[in-house]
C-alpha positions as CSV (number, residue, x, y, z in Angstrom):
1,M,-1.3,7.3,-7.0
2,N,1.1,6.6,-9.8
3,P,5.1,5.3,-9.3
4,H,7.6,5.8,-12.2
5,H,6.7,3.5,-15.1
6,V,9.5,1.3,-16.3
7,E,8.8,-1.1,-19.2
8,T,9.7,-4.7,-18.5
9,D,9.0,-8.0,-20.2
10,T,6.4,-9.8,-18.1
11,P,7.5,-13.4,-17.6
12,R,5.2,-16.3,-17.8
13,P,3.7,-17.1,-14.4
14,L,5.4,-20.5,-14.2
15,E,8.6,-19.3,-15.6
16,V,9.5,-17.7,-12.3
17,L,9.4,-21.2,-10.8
18,G,12.0,-22.5,-13.2
19,I,9.5,-24.2,-15.5
20,S,10.4,-23.8,-19.2
21,E,7.8,-23.2,-21.9
22,M,8.1,-26.7,-23.2
23,E,7.8,-28.2,-19.7
24,E,4.7,-26.2,-19.1
25,R,3.2,-27.4,-22.4
26,A,3.9,-31.0,-21.5
27,Y,2.4,-30.5,-18.0
28,R,-0.7,-28.8,-19.4
29,T,-1.2,-31.6,-21.9
30,L,-0.7,-34.2,-19.3
31,L,-3.4,-32.4,-17.1
32,G,-5.9,-32.9,-19.9
33,H,-5.4,-36.7,-19.8
34,R,-6.0,-38.9,-16.8
35,M,-3.0,-41.1,-17.7
36,A,-0.7,-41.1,-20.8
37,T,2.5,-42.7,-22.0
38,A,5.4,-40.7,-23.3
39,E,4.5,-41.8,-26.8
40,D,0.9,-40.4,-26.3
41,I,2.1,-37.0,-25.2
42,A,4.8,-36.9,-27.9
43,H,2.1,-37.5,-30.5
44,L,-0.1,-34.8,-29.1
45,L,2.7,-32.2,-29.1
46,S,4.3,-33.4,-32.3
47,L,7.7,-33.9,-30.7
48,P,10.3,-36.7,-31.0
49,L,9.9,-39.4,-28.4
50,V,13.4,-38.9,-27.0
51,Q,12.7,-35.2,-26.5
52,M,9.3,-35.9,-24.9
53,Q,10.8,-38.5,-22.5
54,S,13.4,-35.9,-21.4
55,L,10.6,-33.3,-20.8
56,L,8.6,-35.8,-18.7
57,D,11.6,-36.8,-16.7
58,S,12.2,-33.1,-16.0
59,I,8.7,-32.2,-14.9
60,E,8.7,-35.4,-12.7
61,I,11.8,-34.2,-11.0
62,K,10.1,-30.9,-10.3
63,G,7.1,-32.6,-8.8
64,L,4.7,-31.9,-11.6
65,A,4.1,-35.5,-12.5
66,T,4.5,-39.1,-11.4
67,H,4.5,-42.4,-13.4
68,S,3.2,-45.9,-12.9
69,P,5.5,-49.0,-12.4
70,E,4.2,-50.7,-15.6
71,R,6.1,-50.8,-18.9
72,P,5.8,-48.6,-20.7
73,P,5.1,-46.3,-17.8
74,R,2.0,-44.1,-17.8
75,Y,2.4,-40.6,-16.5
76,I,0.0,-38.8,-14.2
77,A,0.0,-35.0,-13.7
78,A,0.2,-33.8,-10.1
79,P,-2.7,-31.6,-9.0
80,P,-1.8,-28.0,-9.6
81,E,-2.8,-26.9,-6.1
82,L,-0.2,-29.2,-4.7
83,A,2.6,-29.1,-7.3
84,V,2.6,-25.4,-7.9
85,E,2.2,-24.5,-4.2
86,A,5.2,-26.8,-3.4
87,L,7.4,-25.0,-6.0
88,V,6.2,-21.6,-4.7
89,S,7.2,-22.6,-1.1
90,Q,10.6,-23.8,-2.3
91,R,11.2,-20.5,-4.2
92,Q,10.1,-18.5,-1.1
93,A,12.6,-20.4,1.0
94,V,15.4,-19.7,-1.5
95,L,14.4,-16.0,-1.5
96,E,14.4,-15.9,2.2
97,R,17.9,-17.4,2.3
98,A,18.9,-14.6,-0.1
99,R,17.4,-12.0,2.2
100,L,19.5,-13.3,5.1
101,T,22.7,-12.3,3.1
102,I,21.8,-8.6,3.4
103,P,23.7,-8.1,6.7
104,D,26.8,-9.7,5.1
105,L,26.5,-7.6,2.0
106,K,26.1,-4.4,4.1
107,E,29.4,-5.4,5.8
108,Q,31.1,-4.9,2.5
109,V,29.9,-1.3,2.5
110,S,30.7,-0.6,6.1
111,P,33.6,-2.9,7.2
112,A,33.3,-4.7,10.5
113,G,34.4,-2.7,13.5
114,T,33.2,0.6,12.2
115,H,30.0,2.3,13.4
116,D,29.1,4.1,10.2
117,R,25.3,4.0,9.6
118,E,23.6,3.8,6.3
119,Q,23.2,7.2,4.7
120,I,19.7,8.3,5.8
121,V,19.4,11.2,3.4
122,E,20.5,11.0,-0.2
123,V,20.2,13.3,-3.2
124,I,19.6,11.5,-6.5
125,T,20.5,13.6,-9.6
126,S,20.6,10.8,-12.2
127,P,17.3,10.1,-13.9
128,S,18.3,6.4,-14.6
129,A,19.3,6.0,-10.9
130,L,16.0,7.5,-9.8
131,G,14.1,5.2,-12.2
132,Q,15.9,2.2,-10.7
133,V,15.0,3.3,-7.1
134,L,11.4,3.8,-8.0
135,L,11.2,0.4,-9.7
136,Q,12.7,-1.2,-6.6
137,L,10.2,0.6,-4.3
138,R,7.3,-0.6,-6.4
139,Q,8.5,-4.2,-6.3
140,T,9.2,-4.3,-2.5
141,I,6.2,-2.5,-1.0
142,Q,4.9,-4.8,1.8
143,H,2.1,-2.9,3.7
144,E,1.3,0.6,2.6
145,A,2.2,3.5,0.4
146,F,1.0,7.1,0.6
147,G,1.9,10.6,-0.6
148,F,1.0,14.1,-1.8
149,Q,0.1,14.7,-5.5
150,C,0.7,18.2,-6.8
151,A,1.0,19.7,-10.3
152,P,3.0,19.1,-12.4
153,L,3.0,15.3,-12.0
154,L,6.7,14.3,-12.1
155,Y,6.6,10.5,-11.7
156,P,3.6,9.1,-13.8
157,G,2.9,5.4,-13.2
158,L,4.6,5.3,-9.8
159,I,2.1,2.9,-8.2
160,N,0.0,0.3,-9.9
161,K,-2.4,-1.3,-7.5
162,Q,-2.8,-4.3,-9.7
163,E,0.9,-5.1,-9.3
164,M,0.8,-4.8,-5.5
165,R,0.6,-7.8,-3.3
166,P,-2.9,-8.3,-1.7
167,G,-3.6,-6.2,1.4
168,V,-1.3,-3.3,0.5
169,R,-3.0,0.0,1.5
170,I,-2.5,3.0,-0.9
171,R,-3.6,6.5,0.0
172,S,-3.2,9.8,-1.9
173,I,-3.9,13.4,-1.2
174,S,-4.3,15.6,-4.3
175,D,-4.3,19.4,-4.3
176,A,-6.5,21.6,-6.6
177,G,-3.6,22.1,-9.0
178,Y,-3.2,18.4,-9.6
179,L,-7.0,17.8,-10.0
180,A,-7.0,20.6,-12.7
181,L,-4.4,18.7,-14.8
182,P,-5.9,17.2,-18.0
183,G,-6.8,13.5,-17.4
184,S,-6.0,13.6,-13.7
185,L,-9.6,12.9,-12.6
186,D,-9.9,9.9,-15.0
187,A,-6.6,8.5,-13.7
188,L,-7.7,9.1,-10.1
189,R,-11.0,7.4,-10.7
190,L,-9.3,4.3,-12.2
191,D,-6.9,4.2,-9.2
192,M,-9.8,4.4,-6.8
193,E,-11.6,1.6,-8.6
194,R,-8.5,-0.5,-8.0
195,G,-8.7,0.1,-4.3
196,E,-6.7,3.4,-3.7
197,E,-8.1,5.7,-1.0
198,A,-8.1,9.3,-2.3
199,R,-8.7,12.7,-0.6
200,T,-8.2,16.3,-1.7
201,F,-6.8,19.3,0.1
202,A,-6.6,22.9,-1.2
203,T,-2.8,23.3,-1.1
204,L,-0.1,20.9,-0.2
205,P,3.3,21.9,1.1
206,I,5.5,19.4,-0.9
207,K,5.3,16.5,-3.3
208,M,6.0,13.3,-1.5
209,F,5.8,9.5,-1.8
210,V,6.4,7.2,1.2
211,A,6.7,3.4,1.0
212,D,6.1,1.3,4.2
213,R,7.2,4.3,6.3
214,R,10.8,3.2,5.6
215,I,11.7,5.3,2.5
216,G,10.4,8.6,1.3
217,I,10.9,10.3,-2.1
218,I,10.7,14.1,-2.3
219,P,11.4,16.1,-5.5
220,L,13.5,19.1,-4.7
221,N,12.6,21.0,-7.8
222,T,8.9,20.6,-8.2
223,G,8.7,22.0,-11.7
224,D,11.4,20.0,-13.4
225,Q,11.1,16.3,-14.0
226,G,14.8,16.0,-14.4
227,G,15.6,17.8,-11.2
228,P,17.3,16.4,-8.1
229,T,15.2,14.1,-5.8
230,L,15.7,13.6,-2.0
231,L,15.6,10.0,-0.8
232,V,14.9,9.8,3.0
233,R,15.4,6.5,4.8
234,S,14.0,5.6,8.3
235,C,14.8,8.5,10.6
236,A,13.2,11.2,12.6
237,L,12.8,13.3,9.4
238,L,10.8,10.5,7.8
239,D,8.7,10.1,10.9
240,A,7.9,13.8,10.7
241,L,6.9,13.5,7.1
242,C,4.6,10.5,7.9
243,A,3.0,12.6,10.8
244,L,2.5,15.5,8.4
245,F,0.7,13.2,6.0
246,E,-1.6,11.8,8.7
247,L,-2.3,15.3,10.0
248,I,-3.4,16.5,6.5
249,W,-5.2,13.2,5.8
250,D,-7.4,13.8,8.8
251,Q,-8.3,17.3,7.5
252,A,-8.6,16.4,3.8
253,T,-11.9,15.8,2.1
254,P,-12.6,12.3,0.9
255,M,-13.2,11.6,-2.8
256,V,-15.9,9.1,-3.7
257,I,-17.1,7.3,-6.8
258,T,-20.9,7.4,-7.3
259,R,-22.9,4.5,-8.5
260,S,-23.0,6.1,-11.9
261,G,-19.2,6.0,-12.0
262,K,-18.7,9.7,-11.4
263,L,-15.9,11.0,-9.2
264,E,-17.1,13.4,-6.6
265,V,-15.8,15.1,-3.5
266,G,-17.4,13.5,-0.5
267,K,-18.0,14.7,3.0
268,P,-16.0,13.9,6.1
269,T,-17.1,10.7,7.9
270,P,-20.5,11.6,9.4
271,R,-20.1,9.2,12.3
272,L,-17.5,11.4,13.9
273,S,-19.6,14.6,13.7
274,E,-22.6,12.6,15.0
275,A,-20.5,11.2,17.8
276,A,-19.3,14.7,18.7
277,E,-22.8,16.0,18.9
278,Q,-23.9,13.0,21.0
279,L,-20.9,12.6,23.4
280,I,-19.4,16.0,24.0
281,P,-22.5,17.5,25.7
282,L,-22.6,14.4,28.0
283,L,-18.9,14.7,28.8
284,A,-19.3,18.4,29.5
285,A,-22.2,17.6,31.8
286,G,-19.7,15.7,34.0
287,L,-21.3,12.3,33.6
288,N,-19.1,9.3,34.1
289,D,-18.5,6.7,31.4
290,K,-21.2,4.3,32.6
291,A,-23.8,7.1,32.6
292,I,-22.7,8.3,29.2
293,A,-22.8,4.8,27.7
294,Y,-26.3,4.4,29.1
295,Q,-27.6,7.8,27.8
296,A,-26.0,7.2,24.3
297,D,-27.3,3.6,24.3
298,I,-23.8,2.2,23.4
299,S,-21.4,-0.2,25.1
300,A,-18.4,0.9,27.2
301,T,-16.1,-0.4,24.5
302,T,-17.9,1.6,21.8
303,L,-17.8,4.7,24.0
304,N,-14.0,4.4,24.4
305,R,-13.5,3.8,20.7
306,R,-15.6,6.8,19.7
307,I,-13.9,9.1,22.2
308,A,-10.5,7.9,20.8
309,E,-11.7,8.7,17.3
310,L,-12.8,12.1,18.4
311,M,-9.4,12.8,20.0
312,K,-7.6,11.6,16.9
313,S,-9.8,13.7,14.5
314,S,-9.3,16.8,16.6
315,G,-5.5,16.2,17.2
316,T,-5.9,15.9,21.0
317,R,-4.5,13.4,23.5
318,T,-6.7,13.8,26.6
319,R,-10.3,14.3,27.3
320,F,-9.5,17.7,28.8
321,Q,-7.9,18.7,25.4
322,L,-10.9,17.3,23.6
323,G,-13.3,19.4,25.6
324,W,-11.1,22.5,25.1
325,R,-10.9,21.9,21.4
326,A,-14.7,21.4,21.2
327,A,-15.2,24.7,23.1
328,L,-12.9,26.6,20.7
329,D,-14.7,25.1,17.7
330,T,-18.1,26.2,19.1
331,Y,-16.9,29.7,20.2
332,P,-14.0,30.5,18.0
333,H,-13.8,34.1,19.2
334,G,-13.4,33.1,22.8
335,W,-15.5,34.1,25.9
336,V,-16.2,37.2,28.0
337,Y,-17.5,37.0,31.5
338,A,-20.8,38.8,32.2
339,H,-20.7,41.4,35.0
340,G,-21.8,39.9,38.3
341,K,-22.1,36.3,36.9
342,D,-19.8,33.4,37.1
343,E,-20.7,31.7,33.8
344,P,-18.9,32.6,30.6
345,L,-21.0,34.1,27.7
346,P,-20.0,33.5,24.1
347,T,-18.8,36.6,22.3
348,R,-20.3,37.6,19.0
């Protein structure tokens, strides 16, 4: 799945820790030598000794180096796994303190003593404002992102798996119109190679993108890239949109990448259908869990898990509903009762 692409200058990795380019050069040079004086490093970097001494003092303050007590002192680079990790921890602590100011900042919007809640639904009409919102979403996703992809694609480059923190789960459902767009299959294949889970469904009701189940983005005019966009924050409406996604996700067809690198439409998870064939007749026979587990040669824990998966896949909450659903799927036209008999016969 793709969030809105906003070009930004990528900083050096150590720059975000407050290490200047010259400090990094000095540190890297010092790493290449077991011990070195300021004069040695100044010679290697072709810098005046005074400037080199200032750089060494600076990186020493930041924990990147230490020096011996002899004169002239010899400088030793701190191990990167210790020095850089310490700076990262310090920066995280600073960011966490910044996060703690959010309630105070929100008080500036809603003065103390009022009960006004944050606007849960907002219509964004400015393209620049929308671009900023999408950029912020991309940078703050913590756990998961998912959505519906329909033609035309309004927000190319919305999500880049490579930019996400490790462990973020990304799922997309694409309809037939989206898959027919030029280049869409190649883009989808690349996203899946980066870890995105993709499925396809014939038609989708809306275009939608949800981040961490806390913010949803819905284009109101699906055919116009410059049209208004609905932003939905945590509320019952967003919960309903998440439930809609999960409902269609369970019914959608998985897409897979073959060993040859081709993108193909897969088949629903076979284990569920096999579990249905194995367990539902045993349940219908009235066997208890112990007997079913014995007949199926599985543990009681596995039995409970598979039954829970069957209920989830069929949208049911109880075993009675699961049995009823299985019966309807087997005999979709219902039953008629044979004259003079108690048992139902399937209709044709």
